[in-house]
Structures are given as structure tokens and as C-alpha cells.
N, C-alpha and C positions, 0 to 999 in steps of 0.2 A: 559690803562694798561691792562684791562681785555681782550680787543681784542687781544693784543699781546700774552698773555698767552694762549689763545685758539688756535691761529695759531701754536704756538710751540707744543702744545699737539697733534694737527692734523698731524703736520709734523713728530712727534715721532711715531705716530700710523702707518703712511704710511711706515716708515722705518722698523718697526717691521713686517709688512705684507710682505714686499719685502724679508726680511731675512727668514721668514717662507716658502715663495715660493721657495727660493733657496735651503733650506734644503730639501723640499719635492722633488724637481727636482733631487737633488743629490742622495737621497735615492732610487728614482725610477731608476735612471741610475745604481746605485750600485746593485740593485736587478736584473736588466736586465743583467748586466755583470756576476753576480753569476749564473744566469739561463743559460746564454750562456756557461759559464765555466763548469757547471754541464753536459750540453748536450754534450759538447766536450769530457769530461772525460768518459761519458757513451759510446759514439761512439768509443773512444779509447779502453775502456775495452772490448766492443763487438768485436772489431777488434783483440785485443790480444787473446781473448778466441777462436775466429774462427781460428786464425793462429795457436794457440797451438793445437787445435783439429785436424786441418789439418796435422800438423807435427806428432802428435801422431798416427793418423790413418795411415798415410803414413809409419811410422816406423814399425807398426805391419804388414802392408801389405808387406813391402820390407824385413822384418826380415827373414821370412821363405825362401825367395829366396836367401838371403845372406848365411843363414845357409846351405842350400842345395848345393850352389855353393862351399862353404868352405869345406864341407864334401867330395864332389866329387873331389876337386882339391888339398886339403891340408891335409885331414885326412887320415892317413895310417892305422888306426886301423881296426880290423876285423869287428867290430860292425857297422851295419847300421840299421836304424829304419824304417822298413817297415813290412807290415802284413805277408809276407811270411817268415820272420825271427823270428816271435814270438815263434815258437815251436822248434827252433834250440837248441839242447841240447848236452849231452855228446857224442852222436854219431859223432858229428862234431869236437870233440877235436882230435888233432893229436896224433897218437899212433905209435911210432917207430917200435913196434913189430908186427904191423898189416900188413898183406900181401895186396898187391895191389888188389887182387881178392876179398878181404873181405871188401874193402872200400864201405861204404854205401852212396848212393845218397840221400841226405836229402829231396829233392823235391819229389822224387818218394816214399820214405819211409814214409813221413808224409802227403801225399796229402789228404787223407781222414780226417786227423786230422785238416789240414788247413781249409777244407770245413766245418767241424763240428764247429770249433772255430769261423768262420766268420758267421755262420748261425744265431747265437743268440747274436747280439751285443747290443740289447736294453732290456736285461733281467731286471726284476723287483725283488728287494730284499724283500722278505716277512719277516715279523717280526716273532720271535719265537712263540708268542702266536697264530698268524695266522696259522703257520705250525702245531702246536699242535692241533688246532681245525680241520685242514684238515685231520690229522691222525685219529682223533676221528670220524669225519664224514664218513671216508672211512673204518673205522674198522681196521686200520693198527696198530697192537700191536705185539711186539716182542715175548711175551709169546705165542701168538697164532701162530706166525711163527715157533717157536721151535716145537710146537706140530703138526701142519698141514703141515709144510714145504712149505707154499704158501706166497708169498710176493706181496703186493699191488703195482701196477705200478705207484707210486708217484715219478715223476722225477723232482727234484728241480734243478734250475740252479745256485743258489748262496746260500752260508751259511748265516744264520741270524747273525747279529752282537751281538744279546743278548745272544747267546749261552755261552759266557764267563761269563755272569751274573747269570747263573744257579748254585747256590751254592751247591746243592746236587750232589755230584760226580757221583753217580749211575745213576741219572736221566739225567745228562749231557751226560754221555757215551751212554746211551740207545738212547737218542735223536740224537746223532751223527751217531750211527749205523743205525738208521731208515732212515737217509738222504742218506748215501752213499751205503747202501745195494742194493737198486734197480738199482743204476747206475753201480755197479760192476757186478751184475748178467746180466744186459742188454748187457754189453760189452762182457762178457763170452758167451752169447747167439749168438752174432754176429760172434764170433770166431768159436763156435760150428757149426753154419750154414755153414760157409766157409769150415770148416774141413769135414763136410759131403759131400759138393760139391766136394772137393778135392778127397776124397776116391771113389766117384762115377766115377770121371774122370780116376783115376788110374786103376780101375777095368774094364775099357772099352778098347777094342783092338784098336778102332779107335775113334778119337775125332773130334767134329765139329769145325768149325772156331770160333764160339762164345766161346766154351770151351777153345780153344787155346788162345784166346784173354784174357779170364778170368785168365788163368794160367800166361800169361805174366805180367798181372797187379799185381798178387799176388807175383810173383817172385820179382818184383821191390819193392812192399810194404814191403816185409820181408827181403830185401837186399840179395837175393839168386841169385847165378849165374844161368843163363838160363838153364832149363831142369834138374836142380838138385832137383828132387822130394823128395828124401830122406831127405835133409836138410829142405825143405819147410814143410814137414810133421812134423818134430821135432819142428820147430819154430812156426808154426801155431797151437797153443794150448792154453788152458785156464790157468788162474792163480787161485789157490784155493781162494775161497771167504774169508775164515778166514784169510789167509795170507795178502790179499789186505786190509782188514779192519784193521788189526793190524799195517800194515805199514802206512796207512793213519792216524791212531790214534797217532802213534809214531811221525810222521813227522809234524803233525799239533797241537799236544797237545789237541787231541779230538776236533779239529775244532776251536781252540782259537788263533792260531798263526797269526801274521801279514801277512805272506805269504798266508795263507788260506783265510783270511778275505779280503785282498786287491787284491790278484791275483788268487784266486780259485786254488791255488797250494796245492793239497792234498798229494803229494808224494815227495816234496822237490827236484825235479830234477833241475840240474844246466844247465846254458847256458853260452856260451862264445861269441856267435855271435848274439843272439837274444835279444828281449826286456824282461826285468825281474826286479825283486826287489833286490836291493843290500843289503846283510846282514849287519846289523849295527856293528857287531863284526868282520867284515872282516879285515884282516891284510893288511898292505901296500904291493902292488904288486899283490894282489889277485884280478883278474879281473872278476871272475865268478859272476853270478847273479842267483837268483832262478826264474825259468820260471813262467810266468803268463798266465792265460787263461781267455777267456770271460765267459766260463761256466764250471761247475764242470765235466760234461761228457767228455769234451775234455781232462781234466787232467787225468781222469781214462784211457782213450784210449791211451794217450801218455805214461803213466806208463806201461801199458801192452805191448805196442810196444817196449819200452825200454828193458824190461826183455826178450822179445822174439827175439830181434835182436842184442843187444850189445854183443861184444866179452867177456866182463867181466862176463856175466852170462851164458857162454857156459856150465859150469858144472851143473848149475841149470837146464838147458834145457835137458841135458843128463840124469840127475836123474829123471826128469819128464817123459822122454821117456821110461825109464826102468819100471816105474809104468804102463805105457800104454801097454808095451810089455807083461807084466805079468797079464794084466787085473785087476789091483788093482786100487782102488780109490786114487786120489792124496792126499797125506798126507802133510798138511801144516807144521806140526812140523818137519818132516823130510826134506822137501824142503827148509825150512827157513835156514838150516845149510849152504846152498850154496849162501846165500845173505850176507856173512860177508864182502864183498867188496862194498856193497851198501852205507855204511857209514864209516867214518874215524875211528870209534870206533871198527870196526872189529867184533870179536867174541862176544864182549860185546853187540853189536847191535843185534846179533842173540838171545842172552839170553833174551834181553828185549822183542823182538818180541814173543818168546815162552811164556814168562810170561804173556804178554797181551792176547795171544790166550787162555791160560789155565784159567786165572783168570776170564775172561769174557765169557768163554764157546763159543768162536766164531766158533768152528768146528760144532756147531749145525746148522750153516747156509750154510755149504758146499754143501749140497744136496737140498737146498731150490730152488723152482721154482718161476719164475716171472709170475704173472697172465697177460694175454694180456690186453693192453690198449684199449681205445675206438677206437683209430686210427688203431690199429692192427685188430680189429674186422671189422671195415669199409672196410679195404683192402681185407677182405675175402668175402665180399658180392658182 
């Protein structure tokens, strides 16, 4: 009887071992299946990521081509986005009262502005504290300028974003003036140099080929019919420094406006055919934008070219010429009266300009001189 019981126990043990072995085999097979499934899912995920990346890259590669094709073939609007159209402004707006002979060719008119604007495309925006330190290191102080009439040649390319954070109104205004003053005087100096060359040519009985070529270039630059020296002399002239500062202050809120910060637009000039910033409060149907520039200097030059060529400011130029004919200094308070068409507010705009000039004593800067830069001195050596 004992022998039989022992055999049964052994038989039961063998059965348990077989069952355990089956379980182990099943678990190993299950693990292998899970592993294979995980590998398959990983491969599928990588494939999907690769495919998605390929589609995404292809989309952004093809998108510019599609946009360019669409604009060329289906877009009938005047606006096209290219570098030569950046500075297209009110000169290009259709004027029914304008004579055909007065039509200004934008490419010729703004060629030097295009060149200047494209010259500095990687400008670095300095902080307000860095600029202040630069002014201190160079001894650039407005009180000193008012006394000695000498301006340090500090040419900044961009306005600091922190200018709007300067809580003291007087300090913010002075800081803005320090930034734009050298730029305005520099552009006036360029015009003054051209004007001197023009008078030297006029006073000669015979002109060289290079002088004739220079004249042809300036005729186009100022939108003047060929050989009309009288009109060229009237258009090729300076803008009073105090008037330019006042307009820049008014148009930018002393350098704090979105147009000034994002587009280096100091004078709020409009464009219908070029790249610019859309006013947030523009009404439906208004297609104009505010011109944008790569650097501040280009904005100043475009502003001066606008006043010196656009038919709207013909009376301004005539009044300025009368000052010249009587050997009087240009009076910004008097000339500002002829800028009532610069803004939609008309005479109210003129009153604001005159108030800015008076309150901030901007006429102190009208006869200030710009000291030569290191580059100017090197060119003389």
C-alpha cells in the first residue's frame, strides 16, 4: 500500500513540473511577441515621423514657389513684396491733377535711398543704457551742443526699445533728440555738398562730361525735367533741423510708436505699393501702410526727398527759396505753415509742430555743426 502511495505522489510531481514548464514557455513566447510588437510599433512611429517631416519640409519649400506663382498670375493688386518696393511712398500715388511732365520715376528718385537701406541689414539694436553710456563716453550732451553748436557724430541705426520706459518726459525727449540730431544734420550736409557742386557747375560756362553726368543723375533723383536748373536748385535744399526733429517727435511720440520701433519710421510716410506696417486703426478699404526701413538714416533721407520733390509741398519749397533769395536763415516756424497737408489734421498739425519747436527750444540746433567721424578723417588722409 505504501508503494502505491509513493508512485502516485511521484506521478503528481511530474504533472506539476510539466505544467510549470508549459507556463514558462508560454510566458517566454508572450514576452517575445510583446517585444516584436514594440519593435514594430517603434519602426512604424519612426516611419510616420520621417514621413511627416518630409511632408512638412516639402510644404515649406514649395509654399514660396506657390505664393510667387499665385501673385504673378492671379494677384492684380499693386503691392508686390520685393526690396526695390520698400521705399515706395506717396510719390507713387495717382494724382489726377498732376501733369505728365511732373510724374516722378520712383526707381531714379529713390535709388540712393534703396542703396542706403540695403547697406545695413544686420543692424544691432543697442539698449538705452548702452546708448546713454556711449553718449557719456563721447561727451555728447545737448546743453553743450546748445552752447558750442557742435554735435558728436554718433550715428545709431535703430531706436532702443527701452525708450518708452523712460518715465521722465524731459529725459526721454532729450534722449530722442540726441539720437536723431546727428542723422538729420548728416543728411543736410549731403544736400549742402550737392548744392555747392550744383552752384559751381551753374557758374561755369562749360561743363565736363563728369559734371554733365552728375547733373543727369540729380535731375532724376529730384524728379526734374532735364536741363531745368532753376527747379533743381529749388528742390535741392536743406530741411531746417528744428522742423525735422519736431516732425519726427510728433510722428513717433518721441520714438515710442510701433512704426518707429518696428519699422524705423521716423516720419510716418505712407506707402501704397511697398512693404510697410498696417495701422491698427485703419478703416475698411484703406490700403495704405506706413513705410518701414532697415535703418533710421534711410528714413531721414526718404523724408527729406519727400518734402523736396512731392507736388504737395511745392509751396513749402517756394517759401524756402524766398529765404535763400533774400540771404535769410531758414525759419522753421515760418516754413512749418506750409506743411498743413502733411497730416489729415491740417492747420492743427502745424500748430502742434510749432508748439514742439518752441517748448523744446529746437531752433537752438538749426545752426549746429556735425563733427567729422573717424571715417571722414581717414578719407582725408
